[in-house]
N, C-alpha and C positions, 0 to 999 in steps of 0.2 A: 504494500500500500504506500503510495507516494505521500509526502508531507511537505509543508512549507517550513523553512528553517531561517531563523535570524542569524546572520553571520557574525553579529557582534556579541550576542550572549548565549546562543544555542537554543533559544526558545523554539519550540516546535508546535505546529498545529496541523490538523488534517487538511488535505486539499478539498475544497468544496465539491459537492456532488451536484449533478444536474442530469435529469432524465435517467436516474439510476446508476450513473457511472461517474468516476472522477473527471473533473475538468482537466484540460491540458493547457500548457502555456503556449501562447502565440504572441510574440513580441512582448509588450508590457501589459498583457491581459491574460485572463484565464477564459478559455472558450469551452462550450459544451462539445461533447464528442460528436454531436449531430451538426455542428457548425455554428459560426458566430451569429447567424440569424435566430438561433434558438436561445442561446444564453451566453452572456459575457459579463465577467466581473473584473474589476481592477485587481492587480496582485496586492495582497495586504502588505502593510508596512509595520515595522517594529523598530523602535528607536529612530523613527523618521527615515528609514531606508527600506526599500522593497525587499521582501523576503525571497529566498531562493528555493526553487523546487528541487527536492531530493527524493530519490527512490528508496 
């Protein structure tokens, strides 16, 4: 299961789900597996910096 990680402190949170599956990173956004027309979320920030996607 993929997670979002803060590179500064190591805080972790699960990748948001959409349509029953984890969203994937596309540029500076998270997109639904069915495409950006279905669901798009900004990548969360922690300590004012975007979190990184980790497997």
